[in-house]
N, C-alpha and C positions, 0 to 999 in steps of 0.2 A: 913054658910055651904051650899054646893051645893046639888042639888037634885040627888037622886040615879036613874040612868038610867040603865036598864038591857041590857047588850050587849050580844047577842047570836052569836057565831061564829060557822059556819057549819064545822064539822070535815070531811075532805076528806082524807082517808089514801092514801099515795103515795107508789110507788114501793119501795122507800128507807125505809119507815116505815115498810112495810110488810117484807122486808128483815131483818130488825133489830128484828122484832118479831120472825122470824124463828130462828135467831141466839141466842137469849137471853135465851132460855130454857137450863137448865143445861145438859140434856141428848144430845140435839142436838149440843150444844157447844162441848161436849166431842167427839161426832161422827165426827164433822168437824175437830177437832184437830187430831184424828186418821187418817182421810182421807187426811190430809195435808201431811202426811209422806208416805202413801202407800194406794193402793186400798185394799178393803176388801169386803168379802161377809157377808151376814147377820149372818151366823154361827160364823164367826170370831168376829164380833162386839158383838154378844150375849156373847161369852166367855170373851171377854175383859171387857165388861161393867157389866157382871153379871146380865143381864136382859133376859127376855123371848123373843122369836121370834116375837110375835105379837107387843110387845112394841117397839122393835127395828125397825120393819117394819113400824109402825105407824109414828115414828119420821123421818125415811128415806123418807117417802112419803111427809111429810111437807117440808123437805129440797129439795126434788126433785121438788115439786110444786113451790118453791121459786127460783128455778134455781141454787141452790148451789151445788147440786150433780147430777151426771148422772150415769146411770147403763148400763151394758152390760151383756147380757145373754150368759153364757158359760155352755152348758149342762143343768143340772137342777138348777144350781146356778146363781144368779145375782151378779155381782161384781160392787161395787160402787166406784166412783172416785169424788174427789173434783173438782168443777168448780171454778177456781181461779178468773176469770175476774170480776164477781160481787163484790168480796171482795176487789179487787184492786181499784175499782171505788167508793166503799162505803163511804170512808172518804170525798172525794171531793163532792160527791152527797149530803151527809148529810149537809155539811157546806153550800153548795149552797142553799139547801132548807131552812135551818134555817135563812139564811140571806135574802132570797127573798120572802118567804111566808108571807102573811098577809100585804103586802105593801098597799093593797087597803082598809084595815080595819082601820078606824080611832081609834086612841088611846083614852083612857079615859082622859078627862080633869083633870088636877091635883086637881082642886077644887071638882071634883066628886069622887075622889079616896076614897076608904074605909079605907086607912091607913094614 
């Protein structure tokens, strides 16, 4: 039986990973699905989702930081729109990252495998 060697891989979040994190929360996913069909202000999203203003604004901020939504001020209200281009490229970017990351990291020898 081989000796156990501890392999430590440094985790470096990518833009694709951060985009996925922004999308995978249930509330943010619902917001994106609404904005895929039309622009909306916070009060519209509050009513549709049954959430308070601060929670909707918090999630919109995360989506905006991720580059998935943009806003436009009209009077006292901000209207939010979906930014489609990051979503169009997401699948290809994800596949490319999965296939090319860690190419410089040696795999564990089969004799050292835990299973």
